[in-house]
C-alpha positions as CSV (number, residue, x, y, z in Angstrom):
1,M,0.0,0.0,0.0
2,I,2.8,2.5,0.9
3,Q,4.8,1.7,-2.3
4,R,1.7,2.0,-4.4
5,N,0.9,5.4,-2.9
6,L,4.5,6.6,-3.7
7,N,4.1,5.4,-7.3
8,E,0.9,7.4,-7.5
9,L,2.7,10.4,-6.1
10,R,5.3,10.2,-8.8
11,L,2.6,10.0,-11.5
12,D,0.6,12.9,-10.0
13,I,3.7,15.1,-9.9
14,Q,4.3,14.4,-13.6
15,K,0.6,15.1,-14.4
16,Q,0.9,18.4,-12.5
17,I,4.1,19.5,-14.3
18,G,2.6,18.4,-17.6
19,F,5.2,16.0,-19.0
20,R,6.9,12.7,-18.2
21,I,10.3,13.1,-16.5
22,N,12.8,11.3,-18.8
23,N,16.1,13.1,-18.0
24,I,18.0,15.2,-15.5
25,S,17.2,18.5,-17.4
26,E,13.5,17.8,-17.0
27,L,13.9,16.9,-13.4
28,K,15.7,20.2,-12.8
29,M,12.6,22.0,-14.1
30,V,10.4,20.0,-11.7
31,H,12.8,20.9,-8.9
32,E,12.4,24.6,-9.6
33,A,8.7,24.3,-10.0
34,I,8.2,22.5,-6.6
35,E,10.4,25.1,-4.7
36,W,8.7,28.0,-6.5
37,N,5.2,26.7,-5.8
38,T,5.7,25.6,-2.2
39,K,8.3,28.2,-1.1
40,K,10.1,25.3,0.5
41,K,13.5,23.8,-0.2
42,I,13.8,20.1,-1.2
43,S,17.1,18.4,-2.0
44,F,17.7,17.8,-5.7
45,N,19.3,14.5,-4.8
46,T,16.1,13.5,-3.0
47,L,14.2,14.1,-6.2
48,R,16.9,12.1,-8.2
49,R,16.4,9.2,-5.8
50,F,12.6,9.5,-5.8
51,F,12.4,9.4,-9.6
52,G,15.0,6.7,-10.1
53,F,18.0,8.7,-11.3
54,L,20.0,7.5,-8.2
55,S,19.8,4.4,-6.0
56,Y,16.4,4.5,-4.3
57,T,15.9,5.2,-0.6
58,K,12.5,6.0,0.8
59,P,12.0,9.8,1.2
60,N,11.5,11.2,4.7
61,I,8.2,12.6,5.7
62,N,9.3,16.2,5.3
63,S,10.1,15.6,1.6
64,L,6.8,13.8,1.1
65,N,5.0,16.7,2.7
66,I,6.6,19.2,0.2
67,L,5.8,17.0,-2.8
68,S,2.2,16.7,-1.6
69,Q,2.0,20.5,-1.0
70,Y,3.1,20.9,-4.7
71,L,-0.1,19.0,-5.6
72,G,-2.3,21.2,-3.4
73,F,-2.5,19.1,-0.3
74,S,-1.6,20.3,3.2
75,N,0.7,17.3,3.8
76,Y,1.4,13.7,2.7
77,N,-1.2,12.3,5.1
78,S,-3.9,14.5,3.5
79,Y,-2.7,13.3,0.1
80,Q,-2.9,9.6,1.2
81,K,-6.4,10.0,2.6
82,N,-7.6,11.5,-0.7
83,K,-6.0,8.7,-2.8
84,N,-7.3,6.0,-0.4
85,K,-10.9,7.1,-0.8
86,D,-11.4,5.2,-4.0
87,D,-9.6,2.2,-2.5
88,D,-12.0,2.2,0.4
89,W,-15.0,2.5,-2.0
90,F,-13.7,-0.4,-4.0
91,N,-13.2,-2.5,-0.8
92,W,-16.7,-1.8,0.5
93,N,-18.0,-2.6,-3.0
94,Q,-16.3,-6.0,-2.7
95,I,-17.7,-6.5,0.8
96,I,-21.3,-5.8,-0.4
97,Q,-20.8,-8.3,-3.3
98,I,-19.7,-11.0,-0.7
99,E,-22.7,-10.1,1.5
100,L,-25.2,-10.6,-1.3
101,S,-23.7,-13.7,-2.9
102,D,-25.3,-17.1,-2.5
103,K,-22.1,-18.7,-1.2
104,I,-18.6,-17.7,0.1
105,S,-15.9,-18.8,-2.3
106,E,-12.2,-19.6,-1.6
107,E,-11.4,-16.4,-3.7
108,D,-13.5,-14.4,-1.2
109,I,-11.6,-15.8,1.7
110,I,-8.3,-15.0,0.1
111,W,-9.4,-11.5,-0.8
112,L,-10.6,-10.9,2.8
113,Q,-7.4,-12.2,4.2
114,S,-5.5,-9.7,2.0
115,Q,-7.5,-6.8,3.6
116,I,-6.6,-7.5,7.2
117,N,-4.5,-4.4,7.5
118,S,-6.9,-2.1,5.7
119,H,-8.8,0.7,7.4
120,E,-11.5,-0.4,9.8
121,Y,-11.3,-4.0,8.7
122,H,-13.2,-5.2,11.7
123,L,-16.2,-3.1,10.6
124,K,-16.2,-4.8,7.2
125,I,-16.1,-8.2,8.8
126,A,-18.9,-7.3,11.1
127,S,-20.9,-6.0,8.1
128,V,-20.6,-9.4,6.3
129,F,-21.4,-11.3,9.5
130,K,-24.6,-9.2,10.1
131,T,-25.9,-9.5,6.6
132,L,-25.4,-13.3,6.5
133,I,-27.2,-13.5,9.8
134,Y,-30.1,-11.4,8.6
135,R,-30.3,-13.4,5.3
136,K,-30.1,-16.7,7.4
137,K,-27.2,-17.9,5.2
138,Y,-25.8,-20.1,7.9
139,D,-23.8,-22.4,5.5
140,S,-22.2,-19.3,4.0
141,L,-21.5,-17.9,7.5
142,D,-19.8,-21.2,8.5
143,K,-17.6,-20.9,5.4
144,F,-16.9,-17.2,6.2
145,L,-15.8,-18.0,9.8
146,D,-12.4,-19.0,8.5
147,P,-9.4,-18.5,10.9
148,R,-7.5,-16.8,8.0
149,V,-10.1,-14.0,7.9
150,F,-9.9,-13.4,11.7
151,N,-6.2,-13.3,12.2
152,F,-5.8,-9.7,13.2
153,E,-4.7,-7.6,16.2
154,E,-6.3,-7.8,19.7
155,P,-7.8,-4.3,19.9
156,E,-9.6,-4.8,16.6
157,R,-10.8,-8.3,17.7
158,L,-12.2,-6.7,20.8
159,K,-14.2,-4.3,18.7
160,L,-15.4,-7.1,16.3
161,A,-16.5,-9.2,19.3
162,S,-18.5,-6.2,20.6
163,N,-20.1,-5.8,17.1
164,I,-21.1,-9.5,16.9
165,C,-22.5,-9.8,20.4
166,L,-24.5,-6.5,20.1
167,L,-26.0,-8.1,17.0
168,F,-26.9,-11.2,18.9
169,R,-28.6,-9.0,21.5
170,S,-30.9,-7.6,18.9
171,L,-32.1,-10.9,17.4
172,D,-35.5,-12.4,18.0
173,S,-35.8,-15.6,19.9
174,K,-36.2,-17.8,16.8
175,T,-33.2,-16.4,15.1
176,I,-31.0,-16.6,18.2
177,N,-32.0,-20.2,18.7
178,D,-30.9,-20.9,15.1
179,V,-27.6,-19.2,15.7
180,V,-27.0,-21.2,18.9
181,I,-27.7,-24.5,17.2
182,K,-25.9,-23.8,13.9
183,L,-22.9,-21.7,14.9
184,S,-22.0,-22.7,18.5
185,P,-19.9,-25.7,17.1
186,N,-17.7,-23.2,15.2
187,S,-14.6,-22.5,17.2
188,T,-13.7,-19.4,15.1
189,L,-17.1,-17.8,16.1
190,R,-16.5,-18.6,19.8
191,E,-12.9,-17.4,19.8
192,N,-13.9,-14.1,18.1
193,S,-17.1,-13.3,20.0
194,I,-18.0,-14.8,23.4
195,H,-14.3,-15.2,24.5
196,W,-13.6,-11.5,23.9
197,F,-17.0,-9.9,24.8
198,V,-18.1,-11.4,28.1
199,D,-21.7,-10.4,28.1
200,Y,-22.7,-10.4,31.8
201,T,-26.1,-8.8,30.9
202,H,-27.0,-11.9,28.9
203,F,-25.5,-14.7,31.0
204,N,-29.1,-15.8,31.4
205,G,-29.9,-15.2,27.7
206,Y,-28.2,-15.8,24.4
207,Y,-24.7,-15.7,25.9
208,G,-25.4,-18.5,28.3
209,E,-27.2,-20.5,25.7
210,I,-24.3,-20.4,23.2
211,I,-22.0,-21.6,26.0
212,K,-24.3,-24.5,27.0
213,E,-24.5,-25.6,23.4
214,A,-20.8,-25.0,22.6
215,I,-19.6,-27.0,25.6
216,K,-20.6,-30.2,23.7
217,F,-18.0,-29.6,21.1
218,I,-14.9,-28.4,23.0
219,E,-11.8,-30.3,24.0
220,P,-11.5,-31.5,27.7
221,G,-8.7,-29.6,29.4
222,S,-8.8,-26.7,26.9
223,H,-8.9,-23.0,27.8
224,E,-12.5,-23.1,26.5
225,S,-13.5,-25.9,28.9
226,L,-12.2,-23.9,31.8
227,F,-13.7,-20.6,30.6
228,F,-17.2,-22.1,30.1
229,D,-17.2,-23.9,33.4
230,L,-16.2,-20.7,35.2
231,V,-18.9,-18.6,33.4
232,L,-21.7,-21.1,34.0
233,N,-20.8,-21.5,37.7
234,L,-20.4,-17.8,38.2
235,N,-23.8,-17.3,36.7
236,N,-25.3,-19.9,39.0
237,Y,-23.8,-18.0,42.0
238,L,-25.0,-14.6,40.8
239,S,-28.4,-16.0,40.0
240,C,-28.6,-17.7,43.5
241,K,-28.6,-21.2,42.2
242,K,-27.2,-23.8,44.6
243,N,-25.4,-26.2,42.2
244,L,-21.9,-24.6,42.4
245,E,-19.1,-26.9,41.3
246,P,-15.5,-26.9,42.5
247,I,-13.1,-25.8,39.8
248,N,-9.5,-26.7,40.6
249,L,-6.7,-24.2,40.1
250,N,-4.7,-27.1,38.6
251,R,-6.8,-26.7,35.5
252,I,-4.9,-23.6,34.6
253,K,-2.2,-24.2,32.0
254,P,0.9,-22.0,31.4
255,G,-0.3,-20.9,28.0
256,F,-3.8,-19.8,29.2
257,F,-4.7,-16.1,28.8
258,I,-3.9,-14.1,32.0
259,A,-7.5,-12.9,32.5
260,L,-8.7,-16.5,32.4
261,K,-6.2,-17.4,35.1
262,G,-7.5,-14.5,37.2
263,R,-11.1,-15.6,36.6
264,C,-10.3,-19.0,38.0
265,Y,-8.8,-17.6,41.2
266,A,-11.8,-15.2,41.5
267,Y,-14.3,-18.1,41.3
268,N,-12.4,-20.1,43.8
269,L,-12.5,-17.2,46.3
270,I,-16.3,-17.0,45.8
271,Y,-16.7,-20.8,45.9
272,F,-14.8,-21.3,49.2
273,K,-16.4,-18.3,50.8
274,E,-19.8,-19.7,49.9
275,K,-18.9,-23.1,51.3
276,D,-17.6,-21.4,54.4
277,D,-14.2,-23.1,53.8
278,L,-12.0,-20.3,55.2
279,S,-8.8,-22.5,55.1
280,N,-9.0,-23.0,51.3
281,Y,-10.2,-19.4,50.9
282,E,-7.0,-18.0,52.5
283,A,-4.9,-20.6,50.6
284,T,-6.4,-19.4,47.3
285,W,-5.6,-15.8,48.3
286,N,-2.0,-16.6,49.1
287,K,-1.6,-18.3,45.7
288,L,-3.2,-15.4,44.1
289,L,-0.7,-13.0,45.6
290,N,2.1,-15.1,44.4
291,E,0.7,-15.0,40.9
292,I,0.4,-11.2,41.0
293,K,4.0,-10.8,42.1
294,N,5.1,-12.9,39.1
295,T,3.1,-11.1,36.3
296,N,3.6,-7.8,34.5
297,K,-0.1,-7.8,33.7
298,V,-1.6,-7.1,37.1
299,Q,-4.7,-5.4,35.7
300,L,-5.7,-8.2,33.4
301,F,-5.1,-10.8,36.1
302,T,-7.2,-9.0,38.7
303,I,-10.0,-8.0,36.4
304,E,-12.4,-10.6,38.0
305,I,-10.7,-10.5,41.4
306,F,-12.2,-7.2,42.5
307,P,-15.9,-8.0,41.8
308,A,-15.4,-11.4,43.6
309,L,-13.9,-9.7,46.7
310,L,-16.7,-7.1,46.7
311,L,-19.3,-9.9,46.4
312,V,-18.0,-11.7,49.4
313,K,-17.4,-8.3,51.2
314,D,-13.7,-8.8,51.8
315,L,-12.7,-5.2,51.9
316,E,-9.4,-5.9,53.6
317,K,-8.2,-7.7,50.5
318,T,-9.4,-5.1,48.0
319,N,-7.7,-2.5,50.1
320,Y,-4.5,-4.5,50.1
321,L,-4.5,-4.8,46.3
322,I,-5.2,-1.1,45.9
323,N,-2.5,0.0,48.3
324,N,0.2,-2.3,46.8
325,F,-0.6,-2.2,43.1
326,Y,-2.5,1.1,42.6
327,E,-0.5,2.3,39.5
328,E,-0.6,-1.0,37.7
329,L,-4.4,-1.4,38.4
330,L,-5.3,2.0,37.0
331,T,-3.1,1.9,33.9
332,L,-5.3,1.4,30.8
333,D,-4.1,-0.4,27.8
334,N,-7.1,0.4,25.7
335,W,-10.8,1.4,25.8
336,S,-11.9,-2.0,27.2
337,G,-10.2,-1.3,30.5
338,Y,-12.6,1.4,31.7
339,P,-15.1,-1.0,33.4
340,F,-12.2,-2.5,35.4
341,Q,-11.0,1.0,36.3
342,A,-14.5,1.7,37.6
343,M,-14.4,-1.4,39.8
344,I,-11.1,-0.2,41.4
345,L,-12.7,3.2,42.1
346,I,-15.8,1.5,43.5
347,A,-13.7,-0.6,45.8
348,Q,-11.7,2.4,46.9
349,S,-14.9,4.4,47.5
350,I,-16.3,1.6,49.7
351,Q,-13.0,1.4,51.7
352,L,-13.0,5.2,52.2
353,M,-16.6,5.1,53.4
354,N,-15.6,2.3,55.7
355,E,-13.0,4.6,57.2
356,N,-15.5,7.4,57.5
357,K,-13.7,9.5,54.9
358,I,-16.9,10.6,53.2
359,K,-15.5,13.5,51.2
360,E,-12.7,11.4,49.8
361,A,-15.1,8.6,49.0
362,T,-17.3,11.0,47.1
363,I,-14.4,12.4,45.1
364,S,-13.2,8.9,44.2
365,F,-16.7,7.8,43.2
366,E,-17.2,10.9,41.0
367,L,-14.1,9.9,39.0
368,I,-16.1,7.0,37.4
369,S,-17.2,7.8,33.9
370,L,-20.1,5.6,32.9
371,S,-20.0,6.9,29.3
372,K,-16.7,5.1,28.7
373,F,-17.9,1.7,29.6
374,S,-17.7,-1.4,27.4
375,L,-21.2,-2.7,27.0
376,S,-20.2,-6.2,28.0
377,Y,-19.6,-5.2,31.6
378,I,-21.8,-2.2,32.1
379,D,-24.8,-3.7,33.8
380,Y,-22.6,-5.9,36.1
381,V,-20.5,-2.9,37.1
382,L,-23.6,-0.8,37.5
383,L,-24.9,-3.1,40.2
384,F,-21.9,-2.3,42.3
385,Y,-22.0,1.3,41.2
386,Y,-25.6,1.7,42.5
387,I,-24.6,0.2,45.9
388,V,-21.9,2.9,46.3
389,E,-24.2,5.6,45.0
390,Y,-26.9,4.5,47.5
391,Q,-24.5,4.3,50.5
392,L,-22.9,7.7,49.7
393,G,-26.4,9.1,49.2
394,K,-27.3,8.1,52.8
395,L,-24.1,9.5,54.2
396,N,-24.5,12.8,52.3
397,N,-28.1,13.1,53.4
398,S,-29.8,12.6,50.0
399,S,-33.6,12.9,50.0
400,A,-35.9,9.9,50.2
401,I,-36.9,10.5,46.6
402,Q,-33.3,10.4,45.4
403,L,-32.6,7.1,47.3
404,K,-35.8,5.6,45.8
405,E,-34.6,6.5,42.3
406,I,-31.3,4.6,43.0
407,E,-33.3,1.7,44.3
408,L,-35.4,1.6,41.2
409,K,-32.3,1.7,38.9
410,Y,-30.7,-1.1,40.9
411,K,-33.9,-3.2,40.9
412,N,-34.3,-2.8,37.1
413,T,-30.7,-3.9,36.5
414,V,-31.2,-6.9,38.7
415,L,-34.3,-7.9,36.6
416,K,-32.4,-7.2,33.4
417,T,-29.5,-9.5,34.3
418,G,-31.3,-12.1,36.4
419,F,-28.6,-11.8,39.1
420,K,-30.8,-12.4,42.2
421,R,-27.7,-12.3,44.4
422,F,-28.1,-8.5,44.3
423,T,-31.1,-8.2,46.7
424,M,-32.5,-5.0,48.2
425,K,-30.9,-6.1,51.5
426,F,-27.5,-6.3,49.7
427,L,-28.0,-2.7,48.5
428,K,-29.2,-1.2,51.7
429,E,-27.0,-3.0,54.2
430,Y,-23.7,-3.3,52.3
């Protein structure tokens, strides 16, 4: 793409000057025209290299900016954007053809693979996915879900997973049932949607149904097997079902994703607390601390630890983590980290209220920006958020009407998620 843009820049300069550059005398004329037009100096040797009269080296950005200004653009970036508009139109035209075709061909897959580094590739993939779902082209979708098409960077995969799961949220019950049956066996779908977008709001809806169906097709001992067991058991706990199963930490393998490891430790804290097994609870905590000390990804490891500790009301341990790893916990790698940052601030606000530092707790709480939340976590985090908002409201002498409004928001979120663990008593007596 870069080399093609440079070739087009050479062509456009020759179009602008009005003749093809065949010799040094003609290049000198171009040199004078560029400097006269732009009022900027550019090395003649740079032009000789650029047009092939000397051994080629890529021009620096300053030279590219001057050449672009000669063509009437503010800089090279502006020139590139203008040249890429037609490319983007062509790419979207190809995407629409794929969406409307009766089947996905091998040529389509190869072309899509070639576009992985193109602008907003994840949106193009999401568009094809959405159209095939709406057209109920499940065989084509199965062909489209090729690992070669989905081999791109983590931040973009997060965005794609969000797009796919938001689509699932919008589907009617008949369509989502078809999706669950026909697509759950596809590992590429699972790896690029439900593994990246952990949809707490729909643990008791489409998300849980996909997992229950997909669990029939996964390898024992795999990261998926552990992930699915953890999600299903956490949902049972949050939904006040009694059939919690033990999930041994020995199921964690060295290559497993760091957030999955943390999720396993978090569930064990919940499980042993629920079983009133304080010995194993403390043993899990000590192992957890050792893991934290040996990782450079503290935030990812503890992303599920904080909600677990807040659920079992172990504020001593949340306080320990905040005091010892504050900077690592609040360092954001990308947009998906905001809900976790909110959980840290919620835990900190609760601890400050516990110490009767009401002003400091209020300041900490007001740092939370709900507008930045990833939709996968928002309702789950909101349940904790409303608890802090309610308790701070009482301490700051909010009116009965204001407290009732918080109660209603909390109650509606509980109904939306089905997480019966969050009772009115839990809200009022936290």
